[in-house]
N, C-alpha and C positions, 0 to 999 in steps of 0.2 A: 819060638823060633828064630834063629841066625837070620840077619841080613845077607849074608851071602849063599845060603840056602835058597833063599827067594830069588838073588840073581842068577842061580844056577837053574832055577824052573822056569824063567822067564829066557834063559839061555835055550834051554830046551825045546821050549813053546815056538822061539825064532826060528831055529833049526826046523822043527817041523813044518814051520809054515813056508820056509824055505823048499824043504821038500815037496810039500804037496801042491805051490803054484808053481807055475814055469814062470821064468824068466821075463821080465819086461813090467809094462805099467801096472797091470793087474797085482803082480807080487809085490810091486812097490804099496800099492794100495792097500792090499789085504794085510802085508805084514808090518805096515808103518807104525801102528800103536806098540807092537812088539818091539820092534827097534828103538823106539824113544823110550819104553821103559826099562830096558837092557841098559840104554846110555845112563839113564837117571839112576840107575841102582847102582852102576859102578862108579859113576862119580862120587854118589852119596857114599860110597866105600873109601873111596881114596881119599875124599877131604869132606869129612861128614861135618864139621863147624862151618866149613865155609860155604858148603850146599845150603845146609839150613839157613844160613844168614841171606844167601840171595834168594831161596825161596820165600821166606820171611818178608823180607824187606822189599823185593821186587814184584811181588803178587799183586798188588794193587796201585793205583795211581795215587799220589799222594803230595806232599808240599816240595818245595823247591830243598830242603833239609831231606827228606823221604828220599827223593830222585838222588841227591848226592849220596846218601848212605847205600843205595842201590847200587851206584856205579861202584862206591869203594869194593863193596861186597864182591861185586862181578870180577875186579881188578884181585883182590884176596884170592878168587876162587880160580881165576886164569894162572896166577901163579903157584898155587898151590898144584895144579893140573900138571903145568910145566915141570916143575921139580920133580912129579913122579916119570915124567918122558925122558928125563936125563937118566934116570935110575933103570932104564930099559935095557 
């Protein structure tokens, strides 16, 4: 299965959640996991290498070197996402 199909399914589920749950804190709570899943999916499509580096390097605490590598990976991901914003 292609990754973009997964994003489409998550987006559809999020739309359905928004349709079913009235606006407000209850919707925020009920749809939060779908919102996060869609964001992660879209970021992983836009910047797959950078996303994977952040996921790998920032998932657990570690040494000063690992924290530095995590920060560098986060910066790379941020730059990658910024480059896509300029193309919109």
